[in-house]
Every structure is written in structure tokens, then in C-alpha cells.
C-alpha positions, 0 to 999 in steps of 0.5 A: 496615433495613426493617421485618419486619412491614410493610416500611417504611423508616422506620425507627430504631434505639433501642438497641444492637440494637433498632429501632423501626418508625413505620409500625406502631409496633412494636419489634423486636431481630435476634440471631444470626438469631432476630428477636423483636418487640415490642408497645407498649402505650398505658401504655407497656409493652414485650411480646414477642409471641409466633410467632402473635401476630407473625404476626396483627399483621403480618396485622392491618398489611398489611390495614390497610393495603390499606384505607389504599390501595385 
């Protein structure tokens, strides 16, 4: 399974249909073709990212990767 945000292969299953990426530290669920992405807060709370929030998180993560690897 690859991460839908960063494409990393360093992912794990943490529930029946819930996954976690060790690279970008996001959780996601995939159910009937619907993808839901969750952010884990510093206090341990899990919040679902909606539409644009998920896209912004993916862009921020990809920009951070470009900065690190350039």
C-alpha cells in the first residue's frame, strides 16, 4: 500500500480499513473508492481533512520533500 499523499511505501495498517504513513504522518481510510485523510494533532486528536485541506497538506508535504532533496 502506498500513501495517497506522499507516495511513500513506508505505510502500515492500524485498523480494519485504516492506514498510517510513517513519512508524512497522516492516516487515511479507503472505503468503496472514497478516500478520507486524517491529521493527527500534537495532543493525539485525529481530525478529518476536508477537500482543500487535504490538497493543501499534500502540497505542503511535497514542497518540504523538494526542499529536503534539492
